[in-house]
Phi, psi and omega in degrees: 000134182270130179264149179278146177293150179291134179254119178264150004282158175255135175232131180240117185262347183235149176298131180290344181270309186245350178085000180292150174257007181275120181239146184299306182297323178297316180296318179296315180297317178296323178294317179293325177296318180298331178274358181081017184259352183210153176266143179291348179286349179291155175279146180235106176203162183267322190212136176243132180232133177240129179237125176277125181270064178186159175290120184297341178280346181286148172272127183221154177278321175198158180209145177287144177236130177268128174245123181237138179240134185239158173211173181242138177289130180279350179271318183238352176087003180292130174271128181213159179288129177255340180204137175218139179214164177241129176239168179254125177260142176236155181305137179084356180287137176247143177291123181275006179072018181277131177256156179294156183285075178285144178246167180268008181282000000 
């Protein structure tokens, strides 16, 4: 059987363990919004990880970088990836701290 290539970005809306859509960072952000302390347009995630898929000592013209965002299920506690994407890094590029446009839906 032939498998299809993975298409990025990947978005996961449900906990892989229990199927819940309730996430800790999302719940905290919604709570802060209800108090008037945060805008819902903010991104809600616990951890961002960037991995360069190349030896950092190598001289390269460009290299793919994996960016993964994680959150925790508030029903069962499972930590899981909610968003993953691949970007291209070039020498001298600095991370501008931009996160993907995650929504609270």
